N, C-alpha and C positions, 0 to 999 in steps of 0.2 A: 610655820604650823610647827608643836612644842615638841621635845627630845620627847618628852614620857608625858604622857594624857595622866598618867596616875597623878599630877603632882598639880594637876589642875584646880583641886580642892585641899589640896596643902597651904600653909604662907609660901615654898620657895614659886617664885616666875619662870616658864619653863624656857627657852630660847624659841623666839618666833620669828617669824618670814618678815625680811626687811619691801613692804615693794614697789618696785621701781617706778621713780613716777611716768604715767605715761605721754606719751608726743598729745599736743593740745590738737586739739578738732576746729580747725576756722571757717566762717564761711562767708560766702559773699552776701554784701549788702540785701536788704530787704527778704533773708530767709526766714522764712517763718519759724515758732516756735516749735509748732509741732513737729514739723518735717525737719527741724534743729535735732528732737526727741526721737525721732526713729534713725536718722546718719548718727548717730551718737550712741546704740544701741546695739549696730549691728558693724560697724566700721570698724571696729580689733578684730573684728570675726574671719578666721576662715572662710574661704570660699569650701562647701559641701565636695567629699570625694578626695579632698587635698593629700598627699600623700605628707608626712613632714617625720624626714629625714635628723638625728640625733645621732650627733658624732659627742665622745667623750676625751678630752684632751690627755695625751700620756706621753712617751719618752720618747717616738720617735716626731714627735714636733718639731720640737725648737721650744716648746710651751715650757716655762717655769714649773718644775718640779713639784711646786707645795701646790699649781694646778691639778695633781692628780690624785684618783680617789685609787683603793682597793677592791680588788676584785668582789668583798663581799657589799662595799658601799653602790656600785657599779650595777652587782644584780638587783642590788634593793630599785633602784633605777629603773633597770627591767621592765621587773616588777611592777612595777607601778603602770608603765605605759600601758600594759597587758594589763589594769583593774580598768581602763578605761577604753579601750580600744574592748574590754570583753561586755562591754555596756551595746555593743551589736550597734556603733557611728559609723557613720559613712568614712571619716577619717583615719587614713592606713599613717602606722606607724615603722622603722624601719632606720634598725643602725649602717650606719657611712665609716671605712675607717680613709674617708678620705673628707675633710673639715671645707674645701672649699665647696663639697657634693649638698652641705649640710645647713638646715636652717635652725636646729637647734642645735649650739654648742656643750657641752658641761664640762664647770670644773668644779674641782672642792677646795679653792682656797680659804684653809681654818682662818677666822676670826672675820671675815669679809659678811657674815651674813652669810641667810638661805634667801636666794629671791630668783626671779626671773623678769625677763619683760612680758607684756602683756601682749599676748593676741600678737598681729601684723607687723606688730613693732619688732622684735623678734629682726626682721626683717629692715624696715625703714628707720628704726632707732640705730642700728648697729652694723654697719656696713661694713666692715673688717672681718673677714675671713679666719683675723688670728685671733675675736673678743670673745667671748664668754655670752652669752644669753642667758645661760645659770649656774648659778653655781651651788654648793653645797658647803655651808660655811663649819660646819662641826660633824660628829663620826654619825653617821645612818645608814648602820649596818642593821638595824634591827629596830629599825623608825618608816617605813614603805609609805605613813600616812601625811609623812613629810614632804617626798617625794611627788607621792598624788598629790601635794598643796602647789606646789612650782610646776610640776607643769598642768594645774587647773587654771593657773596664770596663763600659763603657756595658751593653752586653747582660749583665751579672751574671758574668764572669768575672774571676779575683782573681788575683795574682801567680805564675806559675809559680815563679820561682824559690825561693820561701817554700813552696812544696809539703813537708809533712815529713817525705813518702816518698823524698826527693828524697833524703838521707842526706848533705845536706852540713854539715860540719866547716869555718868560717869561721877564718880567722887574723884576729880580732875588728877589733886593734890597727888594723893593716891594714888593711881594709875604711872602720875612720871615720877613718884618716890620711887614709885617698886618696879620700874620700867628700868632708875637708873642704875642697878643695880645689879650685878653680876646672875644670867652668866650676858645680860642684852648690851648692859653698860649704854641705853641712849639719852639723847642729850633730845631737850623738848620739844626739838622741835621733830627729831625721827617719830617721837611717843606721839603727837600730833597727826602726823601725817596716818600713821602705819593703827593707829587706834582707832583717838579722840575724835577726828577731822567723819563726819559723814560723806557719805557720796552720791551728788547730784541725784533728784531722786530722776533726771532726766537718764539716766544713766544705770539704772536700775532697771532690770525685766522683773513684771511683776509687784505687787505690794506683801508678801506674806513672807515673811522674817523665819529663818531656819538654822536654832541652835545646833542643829548635829551637823549642818555640814558642813565636808571635809575642808572649804575654803574658810571658818570659823575657827580663833583663836580658842582656845581655854581661857575660865581667869577666873583666878581664886576667891573668898569670899574679901568684901570691904569694898573691892575695884566698882562695881556695880549698886547707883544708888535704887536707882527705877528703871525694869519695873520690879514691884516685891519680892515675883518669886526666883529674882536673878543676886537676891541678896548675897548668898551663901556663894554664888560663883554659876559659872558656866559648863559645865563639862559633854563636852561631843562625844556621842558616839561610838566615833572610831569608824574607819573607812568612807566610803559614800554612801551618803542618805538617800532617802526615795527623792528628795527633791532636787539632788545633787545629778541622780542618774533622766530624772525626768527635763531639768536645763539642759545636760548636753545630748540628750536625744531631739529633743524638739530646738537644736540650735543644727545637729550635724544629725539627722539620721539615715539608717540605714540606707544606701541606696544597690537599685535592681537593675538588669538593662530594660525593662518595663518605662528606666525612668528620661529614656533619652529621644530626642527627638530626630529625626533623620532633617538636614540642613538641603534646602533646593536652592541652587544658585537663584541665584534673583529675587528669590520668592522670603516674602513677609512673614514669618513666623510670629504669631499670636506668643504674649506673652501676661497670660491668665495666672497670675501668683497674688497672695497679699506681701503685703512688708513683711521683710524676715526671711520669706522661702525662697528657692532656690528655681531655678530648670536649667536643664542640663542638656548638652546638642551635641550630635553627631556631625562632620560633612568630610566626605570624600570628594577630592575636587577632580573632575578631569584633565585637568591639564596644568601644568606646570607654569605659575606666574603668582605675579604681586594681587591681593584679595583682599580687599575693605570687608571688615567685621564690625558689624554697627549696633548697638539702639535705638531704635525710634521713641517719640510721647514723652512726658512730660511725669521722668523718671531719676530717678536717682539709683544707680545700680553702682556693682563689682564684676565688672568681666572678667575671667582670665582665659586664657590659651594654651592648651598642652597639646600634645603630640601622644599621641600612642603608638608605643613600643614594644612590641612583645607581651601586651597585657598591660604594660606600665601607664601609669601618662606623666608624663615628662613636663615638665613646664616653659613655657614658649614665651610669655608674655602677659598683663594684665593692667588695666585699665578704671582707677575712679573715680568716676563724674559725680559724688555727692555735694552737696551743696554747693553746685556750679550751675551755670544757664546752658550747658554742655552734654552732649550724648557722651557713649562709653564708644574708643571706637578702637579696632586695631589692625594697622595698614604692612601687610607682613608677605612674604613670599612664601606659596606654600607648595608644595609638588605633588606632583601626580601618581596617582594606586597608596598615598599615607591617608592614614585615617587620621582626623582631628576632633578632640574635647573643648565644649564652647560653657562654659560655667558660668550663670549669670543672679547671683544672688540679689535680690530688690530689695535697697533700704525705703526706700519712700516712690510713692506714688498719687497724685493728683485726683488720677481715679480708678480703681481696680478693675486687670484685666487689658488696661487702655495701652499698653507700651506691647511692642516688638521688637524683634531680631531679624537682622536682615545679614546675609554673604552676599558681596556682588563684585 
């Protein structure tokens, strides 16, 4: 996102986010195109109900001093998390002072651009707790939209101006020339990756372009040839758009206690959901031993196990069987008297409602 939306209609080019290239999604031979599309749409998303903990690098952790933000910037990022949570979504956000306990680790290194890994790549692509998963490369003290935008990437949202259904035809040399200048000073490769490149259609949910999305860059006049309505530029309204709110609540709808199903030992529970949806289960062991938790049926799923401790769901294990001939399976020792939460997100099924989950 830019440093100043007011410059979008002017000749000056604002700061832009540099999207981190997502980890590639690979498939076993013979996985059909329709199945691949459903997996790609959801594979970076979190299971709903996850608590994402965020951490700011500081003077006590041995990180470079250049990674530390000032109080105003840190406050803006906290407000941005609140902006997403206030939509009533099922995800939770919590600041932590322990970087080894954080999924999201935030730095403020000037000149490194503002960026975030996409969705679950912040775990899969950044294994070291000493590394950033998000950075702000300029002063964002009065730029909450920049923070909202980067958190949007962490939640799995792509750049909206790269939506293939937007129909944008760029004056490519004008774009390359504008982004080669300060404050971005981008190479042609970086400009192509972040602006001109179209996201593959199989990675985009829906077919409607949203020029007001917080995930959309603003553009000044002379950068877009078509549609004609955008020749004088695009200036998003600021904040989360109506479609942003619709998207995030569809992926992470609010959860209530009625959304949980009690699992009985060795009894299969039907998974009556559609691709993209999620089922949530509770299991309370009557004895301490190793248990297998497994999905059954021709499905691609992400299954995650949490222990509920003092009302908080603490991650234990997970398994993603997408694009394989296997089913999600977790094999762990569970303790008598404890309460466990099992969340299963369905990517794809050959027949809706045909799968199930069981503890045995």
